[in-house]
N, CA, C and O atoms as CSV, one atom per row, in Angstrom:
chain,resi,resn,atom,element,x,y,z
A,1,MET,N,N,49.037,88.903,26.471
A,1,MET,CA,C,50.316,88.576,27.093
A,1,MET,C,C,50.945,87.326,26.484
A,1,MET,O,O,52.157,87.130,26.574
A,2,THR,N,N,50.133,86.493,25.873
A,2,THR,CA,C,50.674,85.282,25.262
A,2,THR,C,C,51.691,85.627,24.183
A,2,THR,O,O,52.729,84.976,24.071
A,3,THR,N,N,51.394,86.644,23.397
A,3,THR,CA,C,52.305,87.045,22.330
A,3,THR,C,C,53.650,87.462,22.896
A,3,THR,O,O,54.697,87.111,22.352
A,4,ARG,N,N,53.619,88.214,23.993
A,4,ARG,CA,C,54.867,88.647,24.624
A,4,ARG,C,C,55.692,87.440,25.063
A,4,ARG,O,O,56.904,87.401,24.850
A,5,THR,N,N,55.039,86.464,25.671
A,5,THR,CA,C,55.735,85.261,26.126
A,5,THR,C,C,56.354,84.514,24.947
A,5,THR,O,O,57.473,84.010,25.046
A,6,VAL,N,N,55.641,84.445,23.850
A,6,VAL,CA,C,56.153,83.767,22.656
A,6,VAL,C,C,57.405,84.478,22.153
A,6,VAL,O,O,58.397,83.833,21.815
A,7,HIS,N,N,57.357,85.804,22.105
A,7,HIS,CA,C,58.521,86.565,21.639
A,7,HIS,C,C,59.708,86.389,22.584
A,7,HIS,O,O,60.844,86.240,22.133
A,8,GLU,N,N,59.451,86.405,23.875
A,8,GLU,CA,C,60.539,86.228,24.843
A,8,GLU,C,C,61.188,84.858,24.680
A,8,GLU,O,O,62.412,84.738,24.745
A,9,LYS,N,N,60.378,83.832,24.468
A,9,LYS,CA,C,60.918,82.480,24.274
A,9,LYS,C,C,61.748,82.402,22.994
A,9,LYS,O,O,62.795,81.755,22.966
A,10,ARG,N,N,61.281,83.059,21.944
A,10,ARG,CA,C,62.032,83.062,20.680
A,10,ARG,C,C,63.384,83.752,20.852
A,10,ARG,O,O,64.405,83.285,20.346
A,11,ILE,N,N,63.370,84.864,21.571
A,11,ILE,CA,C,64.619,85.600,21.796
A,11,ILE,C,C,65.591,84.747,22.600
A,11,ILE,O,O,66.769,84.658,22.253
A,12,LEU,N,N,65.111,84.122,23.663
A,12,LEU,CA,C,65.979,83.272,24.485
A,12,LEU,C,C,66.529,82.100,23.676
A,12,LEU,O,O,67.687,81.717,23.843
A,13,LYS,N,N,65.706,81.534,22.805
A,13,LYS,CA,C,66.159,80.418,21.966
A,13,LYS,C,C,67.291,80.869,21.044
A,13,LYS,O,O,68.253,80.130,20.836
A,14,GLU,N,N,67.180,82.076,20.491
A,14,GLU,CA,C,68.226,82.611,19.617
A,14,GLU,C,C,69.544,82.804,20.363
A,14,GLU,O,O,70.620,82.671,19.779
A,15,LEU,N,N,69.457,83.116,21.648
A,15,LEU,CA,C,70.660,83.391,22.431
A,15,LEU,C,C,71.376,82.121,22.900
A,15,LEU,O,O,72.567,82.157,23.211
A,16,GLN,N,N,70.664,81.019,22.949
A,16,GLN,CA,C,71.256,79.778,23.441
A,16,GLN,C,C,72.428,79.348,22.570
A,16,GLN,O,O,72.348,79.349,21.341
A,17,GLY,N,N,73.514,78.980,23.235
A,17,GLY,CA,C,74.679,78.462,22.543
A,17,GLY,C,C,75.616,79.519,21.980
A,17,GLY,O,O,76.642,79.185,21.387
A,18,MET,N,N,75.278,80.782,22.157
A,18,MET,CA,C,76.158,81.838,21.645
A,18,MET,C,C,77.333,82.030,22.598
A,18,MET,O,O,77.184,81.834,23.804
A,19,PRO,N,N,78.492,82.409,22.077
A,19,PRO,CA,C,79.653,82.633,22.945
A,19,PRO,C,C,79.421,83.834,23.861
A,19,PRO,O,O,78.655,84.744,23.545
A,20,GLU,N,N,80.104,83.808,24.998
A,20,GLU,CA,C,79.921,84.858,25.993
A,20,GLU,C,C,80.248,86.237,25.431
A,20,GLU,O,O,79.570,87.214,25.748
A,21,SER,N,N,81.280,86.319,24.601
A,21,SER,CA,C,81.647,87.622,24.034
A,21,SER,C,C,80.498,88.199,23.205
A,21,SER,O,O,80.260,89.406,23.228
A,22,ALA,N,N,79.798,87.350,22.486
A,22,ALA,CA,C,78.653,87.808,21.692
A,22,ALA,C,C,77.503,88.219,22.600
A,22,ALA,O,O,76.815,89.202,22.329
A,23,LEU,N,N,77.296,87.470,23.673
A,23,LEU,CA,C,76.212,87.796,24.597
A,23,LEU,C,C,76.420,89.156,25.249
A,23,LEU,O,O,75.462,89.901,25.456
A,24,LEU,N,N,77.662,89.481,25.570
A,24,LEU,CA,C,77.942,90.784,26.178
A,24,LEU,C,C,77.587,91.909,25.215
A,24,LEU,O,O,77.014,92.921,25.619
A,25,LYS,N,N,77.925,91.734,23.950
A,25,LYS,CA,C,77.603,92.753,22.950
A,25,LYS,C,C,76.097,92.856,22.735
A,25,LYS,O,O,75.554,93.955,22.622
A,26,ILE,N,N,75.434,91.720,22.682
A,26,ILE,CA,C,73.986,91.708,22.493
A,26,ILE,C,C,73.291,92.387,23.668
A,26,ILE,O,O,72.316,93.116,23.486
A,27,GLU,N,N,73.795,92.146,24.866
A,27,GLU,CA,C,73.224,92.788,26.052
A,27,GLU,C,C,73.312,94.311,25.938
A,27,GLU,O,O,72.355,95.015,26.260
A,28,LYS,N,N,74.452,94.813,25.484
A,28,LYS,CA,C,74.615,96.262,25.317
A,28,LYS,C,C,73.630,96.805,24.288
A,28,LYS,O,O,73.018,97.854,24.491
A,29,VAL,N,N,73.486,96.082,23.187
A,29,VAL,CA,C,72.575,96.528,22.134
A,29,VAL,C,C,71.133,96.516,22.641
A,29,VAL,O,O,70.371,97.442,22.363
A,30,ILE,N,N,70.757,95.480,23.376
A,30,ILE,CA,C,69.400,95.395,23.922
A,30,ILE,C,C,69.129,96.557,24.865
A,30,ILE,O,O,68.064,97.171,24.805
A,31,ARG,N,N,70.084,96.862,25.731
A,31,ARG,CA,C,69.899,97.988,26.652
A,31,ARG,C,C,69.739,99.297,25.890
A,31,ARG,O,O,68.888,100.120,26.228
A,32,LEU,N,N,70.554,99.484,24.868
A,32,LEU,CA,C,70.474,100.698,24.065
A,32,LEU,C,C,69.114,100.802,23.380
A,32,LEU,O,O,68.486,101.861,23.400
A,33,LEU,N,N,68.661,99.709,22.778
A,33,LEU,CA,C,67.362,99.715,22.109
A,33,LEU,C,C,66.228,99.944,23.100
A,33,LEU,O,O,65.292,100.694,22.824
A,34,LYS,N,N,66.318,99.300,24.243
A,34,LYS,CA,C,65.286,99.453,25.273
A,34,LYS,C,C,65.179,100.912,25.711
A,34,LYS,O,O,64.078,101.454,25.812
A,35,GLU,N,N,66.304,101.533,25.965
A,35,GLU,CA,C,66.298,102.935,26.368
A,35,GLU,C,C,65.779,103.820,25.245
A,35,GLU,O,O,65.081,104.803,25.494
A,36,ASP,N,N,66.120,103.473,24.011
A,36,ASP,CA,C,65.662,104.259,22.873
A,36,ASP,C,C,64.142,104.158,22.726
A,36,ASP,O,O,63.472,105.170,22.521
A,37,PHE,N,N,63.599,102.946,22.829
A,37,PHE,CA,C,62.158,102.754,22.694
A,37,PHE,C,C,61.385,103.376,23.850
A,37,PHE,O,O,60.304,103.930,23.653
A,38,LEU,N,N,61.934,103.284,25.038
A,38,LEU,CA,C,61.236,103.802,26.213
A,38,LEU,C,C,61.514,105.274,26.455
A,38,LEU,O,O,60.854,105.902,27.282
A,39,GLY,N,N,62.478,105.828,25.747
A,39,GLY,CA,C,62.773,107.251,25.849
A,39,GLY,C,C,63.327,107.678,27.188
A,39,GLY,O,O,63.057,108.793,27.633
A,40,LYS,N,N,64.093,106.829,27.842
A,40,LYS,CA,C,64.625,107.163,29.164
A,40,LYS,C,C,65.806,108.113,29.104
A,40,LYS,O,O,66.037,108.871,30.047
A,41,LYS,N,N,66.546,108.086,28.028
A,41,LYS,CA,C,67.758,108.896,27.920
A,41,LYS,C,C,67.604,109.900,26.785
A,41,LYS,O,O,66.785,109.717,25.886
A,42,SER,N,N,68.382,110.937,26.836
A,42,SER,CA,C,68.336,111.933,25.765
A,42,SER,C,C,68.934,111.345,24.491
A,42,SER,O,O,69.690,110.375,24.544
A,43,ASP,N,N,68.597,111.930,23.359
A,43,ASP,CA,C,69.126,111.458,22.075
A,43,ASP,C,C,70.640,111.550,22.031
A,43,ASP,O,O,71.301,110.684,21.459
A,44,GLU,N,N,71.194,112.598,22.633
A,44,GLU,CA,C,72.647,112.768,22.627
A,44,GLU,C,C,73.317,111.619,23.367
A,44,GLU,O,O,74.320,111.082,22.897
A,45,ASN,N,N,72.776,111.239,24.513
A,45,ASN,CA,C,73.349,110.124,25.267
A,45,ASN,C,C,73.197,108.815,24.503
A,45,ASN,O,O,74.098,107.977,24.533
A,46,SER,N,N,72.080,108.627,23.823
A,46,SER,CA,C,71.872,107.410,23.040
A,46,SER,C,C,72.906,107.302,21.930
A,46,SER,O,O,73.445,106.226,21.675
A,47,THR,N,N,73.176,108.416,21.277
A,47,THR,CA,C,74.173,108.419,20.204
A,47,THR,C,C,75.547,108.076,20.750
A,47,THR,O,O,76.280,107.292,20.147
A,48,GLU,N,N,75.900,108.657,21.884
A,48,GLU,CA,C,77.201,108.366,22.488
A,48,GLU,C,C,77.308,106.896,22.870
A,48,GLU,O,O,78.356,106.282,22.673
A,49,ARG,N,N,76.251,106.333,23.406
A,49,ARG,CA,C,76.281,104.918,23.796
A,49,ARG,C,C,76.365,104.020,22.561
A,49,ARG,O,O,77.071,103.011,22.569
A,50,LEU,N,N,75.642,104.388,21.501
A,50,LEU,CA,C,75.709,103.606,20.270
A,50,LEU,C,C,77.120,103.616,19.703
A,50,LEU,O,O,77.637,102.574,19.301
A,51,LEU,N,N,77.743,104.782,19.671
A,51,LEU,CA,C,79.107,104.876,19.164
A,51,LEU,C,C,80.079,104.101,20.044
A,51,LEU,O,O,81.070,103.568,19.544
A,52,ALA,N,N,79.815,104.030,21.335
A,52,ALA,CA,C,80.678,103.273,22.244
A,52,ALA,C,C,80.636,101.785,21.916
A,52,ALA,O,O,81.613,101.072,22.143
A,53,LEU,N,N,79.513,101.313,21.386
A,53,LEU,CA,C,79.408,99.903,21.006
A,53,LEU,C,C,80.308,99.569,19.824
A,53,LEU,O,O,80.732,98.424,19.661
A,54,CYS,N,N,80.594,100.560,19.014
A,54,CYS,CA,C,81.372,100.339,17.794
A,54,CYS,C,C,82.866,100.217,18.062
A,54,CYS,O,O,83.614,99.759,17.198
A,55,GLY,N,N,83.299,100.612,19.225
A,55,GLY,CA,C,84.724,100.583,19.528
A,55,GLY,C,C,85.397,101.860,19.069
A,55,GLY,O,O,84.796,102.672,18.365
A,56,SER,N,N,86.605,102.029,19.459
A,56,SER,CA,C,87.315,103.255,19.098
A,56,SER,C,C,88.416,102.945,18.092
A,56,SER,O,O,88.924,101.827,18.016
A,57,TRP,N,N,88.760,103.948,17.343
A,57,TRP,CA,C,89.806,103.831,16.339
A,57,TRP,C,C,91.141,103.915,17.044
A,57,TRP,O,O,91.410,104.887,17.750
A,58,LYS,N,N,91.975,102.919,16.865
A,58,LYS,CA,C,93.263,102.896,17.552
A,58,LYS,C,C,94.380,102.959,16.525
A,58,LYS,O,O,94.924,101.931,16.121
A,59,ASP,N,N,94.710,104.145,16.115
A,59,ASP,CA,C,95.777,104.350,15.150
A,59,ASP,C,C,96.482,105.645,15.531
A,59,ASP,O,O,95.867,106.710,15.581
A,60,THR,N,N,97.758,105.541,15.794
A,60,THR,CA,C,98.499,106.711,16.273
A,60,THR,C,C,99.072,107.556,15.143
A,60,THR,O,O,99.647,108.617,15.382
A,61,ARG,N,N,98.912,107.078,13.905
A,61,ARG,CA,C,99.436,107.831,12.766
A,61,ARG,C,C,98.589,109.078,12.529
A,61,ARG,O,O,97.390,109.085,12.807
A,62,PRO,N,N,99.218,110.128,12.018
A,62,PRO,CA,C,98.435,111.318,11.651
A,62,PRO,C,C,97.432,110.969,10.549
A,62,PRO,O,O,97.643,110.028,9.784
A,63,VAL,N,N,96.361,111.721,10.476
A,63,VAL,CA,C,95.300,111.445,9.509
A,63,VAL,C,C,95.837,111.407,8.078
A,63,VAL,O,O,95.507,110.496,7.319
A,64,GLN,N,N,96.650,112.376,7.711
A,64,GLN,CA,C,97.149,112.417,6.337
A,64,GLN,C,C,97.980,111.179,6.013
A,64,GLN,O,O,97.925,110.677,4.890
A,65,GLN,N,N,98.740,110.684,6.970
A,65,GLN,CA,C,99.529,109.476,6.731
A,65,GLN,C,C,98.602,108.272,6.534
A,65,GLN,O,O,98.877,107.416,5.694
A,66,GLN,N,N,97.521,108.199,7.290
A,66,GLN,CA,C,96.558,107.115,7.117
A,66,GLN,C,C,95.955,107.154,5.714
A,66,GLN,O,O,95.831,106.126,5.049
A,67,ILE,N,N,95.586,108.352,5.279
A,67,ILE,CA,C,95.013,108.510,3.938
A,67,ILE,C,C,96.027,108.107,2.873
A,67,ILE,O,O,95.693,107.385,1.933
A,68,ASP,N,N,97.258,108.571,3.019
A,68,ASP,CA,C,98.309,108.221,2.059
A,68,ASP,C,C,98.529,106.714,2.009
A,68,ASP,O,O,98.724,106.151,0.932
A,69,ASP,N,N,98.499,106.057,3.165
A,69,ASP,CA,C,98.682,104.608,3.220
A,69,ASP,C,C,97.543,103.869,2.516
A,69,ASP,O,O,97.774,102.852,1.861
A,70,VAL,N,N,96.327,104.372,2.647
A,70,VAL,CA,C,95.189,103.749,1.965
A,70,VAL,C,C,95.379,103.831,0.458
A,70,VAL,O,O,95.213,102.835,-0.247
A,71,TYR,N,N,95.725,105.011,-0.037
A,71,TYR,CA,C,95.943,105.168,-1.475
A,71,TYR,C,C,97.123,104.323,-1.953
A,71,TYR,O,O,97.066,103.755,-3.044
A,72,ALA,N,N,98.175,104.230,-1.170
A,72,ALA,CA,C,99.349,103.446,-1.563
A,72,ALA,C,C,99.026,101.955,-1.623
A,72,ALA,O,O,99.622,101.225,-2.415
A,73,ALA,N,N,98.100,101.504,-0.803
A,73,ALA,CA,C,97.757,100.084,-0.758
A,73,ALA,C,C,96.831,99.672,-1.903
A,73,ALA,O,O,96.703,98.486,-2.206
A,74,ARG,N,N,96.203,100.630,-2.521
A,74,ARG,CA,C,95.294,100.321,-3.630
A,74,ARG,C,C,96.083,99.943,-4.876
A,74,ARG,O,O,97.160,100.477,-5.142
A,75,THR,N,N,95.520,99.013,-5.626
A,75,THR,CA,C,96.159,98.613,-6.877
A,75,THR,C,C,95.199,98.893,-8.024
A,75,THR,O,O,93.997,98.650,-7.911
A,76,PRO,N,N,95.728,99.400,-9.120
A,76,PRO,CA,C,94.846,99.681,-10.263
A,76,PRO,C,C,94.338,98.377,-10.867
A,76,PRO,O,O,95.022,97.354,-10.844
A,77,SER,N,N,93.150,98.434,-11.394
A,77,SER,CA,C,92.559,97.256,-12.009
A,77,SER,C,C,92.136,97.588,-13.428
A,77,SER,O,O,91.604,98.664,-13.699
A,78,GLU,N,N,92.379,96.658,-14.316
A,78,GLU,CA,C,91.977,96.843,-15.705
A,78,GLU,C,C,90.618,96.199,-15.970
A,78,GLU,O,O,90.076,96.308,-17.070
A,79,GLU,N,N,90.076,95.533,-14.965
A,79,GLU,CA,C,88.781,94.883,-15.141
A,79,GLU,C,C,87.690,95.941,-15.212
A,79,GLU,O,O,87.694,96.905,-14.447
A,80,ARG,N,N,86.765,95.753,-16.127
A,80,ARG,CA,C,85.651,96.681,-16.285
A,80,ARG,C,C,84.349,95.888,-16.225
A,80,ARG,O,O,84.253,94.786,-16.765
A,81,GLU,N,N,83.381,96.447,-15.583
A,81,GLU,CA,C,82.064,95.828,-15.533
A,81,GLU,C,C,81.183,96.458,-16.600
A,81,GLU,O,O,81.224,97.669,-16.816
A,82,SER,N,N,80.406,95.648,-17.249
A,82,SER,CA,C,79.464,96.154,-18.235
A,82,SER,C,C,78.214,96.640,-17.513
A,82,SER,O,O,77.718,95.973,-16.605
A,83,LEU,N,N,77.712,97.790,-17.911
A,83,LEU,CA,C,76.503,98.330,-17.306
A,83,LEU,C,C,75.254,97.901,-18.070
A,83,LEU,O,O,74.143,98.320,-17.747
A,84,ARG,N,N,75.446,97.078,-19.068
A,84,ARG,CA,C,74.299,96.605,-19.867
A,84,ARG,C,C,73.866,95.246,-19.463
A,84,ARG,O,O,72.918,94.705,-20.033
């Protein structure tokens, strides 16, 4: 049990001084990992929860317009890297 206590203290030390917004995200990740390790939820639910942590894409443009905008924003480069 000593090892567990040492790990818990290390984790708490890492969390000290972090902003609240980061702590909320870390809490979600810890819960997800805990459920994954303990196998409490189905894999499908775990995947959905993991994706929920990533946030959602908020763009009302049609997909093709988004793709066109990405290509339009790219600029050609004459720089070449040597593979040798």
